N, C-alpha and C positions, 0 to 999 in steps of 0.2 A: 575683691578683698579690701578690707579696711586696714589702715595703718595709723600709727600715732608716733609721737616723739617720745623717746625715753626721757624720764625726768631725772634731774640731778646729774646731768652730764655737762661737760664744758663746751660741747658742740652739739649741733642738731643731729641726732641719730634716730633713724626710723626703725620701727619694729612692727611686725604684723599683729593685728588684733585677731586672735583665733589662729586657725591653721592655714597654711599654704595648701592649695588643693590642685592647682593647674599651672601650666606654663604662662597663661595669661596673667597670673599673679605677679610675675616678674615685671610685666609692662605696667601693672597697677602700681608697683613700687616706683617705677620711673615717673609716672604721673604724679604720685604723692610727693616724690622727691622734689620735683619742680615746684609744687605748691608750698612745701615746707622749706624750700631752699636748702636741701640737704642731698648729699650723694653718698650717704653712709647708712648701712643696713646691718642690723643685728638679727641673726637667725638662730633659733634654738632647735635642737634635734627634735624635741617633742612637738614642735610646730610644723614639722615637715612630713610629707606623705611617705608611706612605705616605699613608693617608687624612687624616691630620692636616694635611698640607701641601696637600691638594686641597680648597679651601674649598667647592666645590660639594657635597661629601659631607656637610658640616655637622659632621663629627667634631670638629674643633677647637673650634668654638663650643659644641657640646653638652657636650664634655668639660670645658672651662674653666668653663662656666656652672654645671654641677653642683657644682664645687668652690667657686665664688664664692657660691652659694646657702648653703653651709655655712660661710661666712665664712673661707675659706682664702685665703692669699696664695700666689701661684704665680709663680715666676721661670722663664722659658724661656730657655735658652741656645741660640742659633741661629747663632752665629759669623758668618761672612761670608754675608749674605743674598742675594748675587748669584746663588747657585746655585738659588734658589727661583723660582717663578713670580712674575709681576708682582703678581698679586692677593695672594699670600701675603706678598710684600715690603711691600705696603701695610698688610696686617694687622699685621705685625711692627712697622712704623713707628708705627702707632696705639698698639700695646701698649707702646711705649717710655715712654709717659706714663700708663699705666694705674694705677688705685688698688689693685686686688687682683691683677691679672695684668700682669706686665711682661716685656718681652723684653730680652735682653742679648746682647752680642757675646762676653763672657767669663764664665766661671764665678765668678771672683773678684768681678766687679761684681754678679752675681746674689746671691751670698752676702751681700755687704755690704748690699744692699737688704733682703734677708730678715731680717737681724739687726736692722734698725731698725724692723721692723713689729711 
């Protein structure tokens, strides 16, 4: 997976180019983070695979945990969560208070949080 830095931010924030497709992509973020000297990632719902939103697959938990283990800060932009399953809405609700992984309704909110980490 390829990554790039967001433009027009106060700090270096990584984003994927295209879609996340596997757990290996988390380690690709780590590698890119070291290259860009950044430990902040912005993930948008439309860039994540369907497995991310199905908690029984454990994709979301494993993907995020890999990044947290390397001390990355991850902001997920999920917009209106009513379109997701009840269990994923609960997951997003808990993540709104997370220390290293937080969920947001808007990209602007996510970037503001990442810039303060």
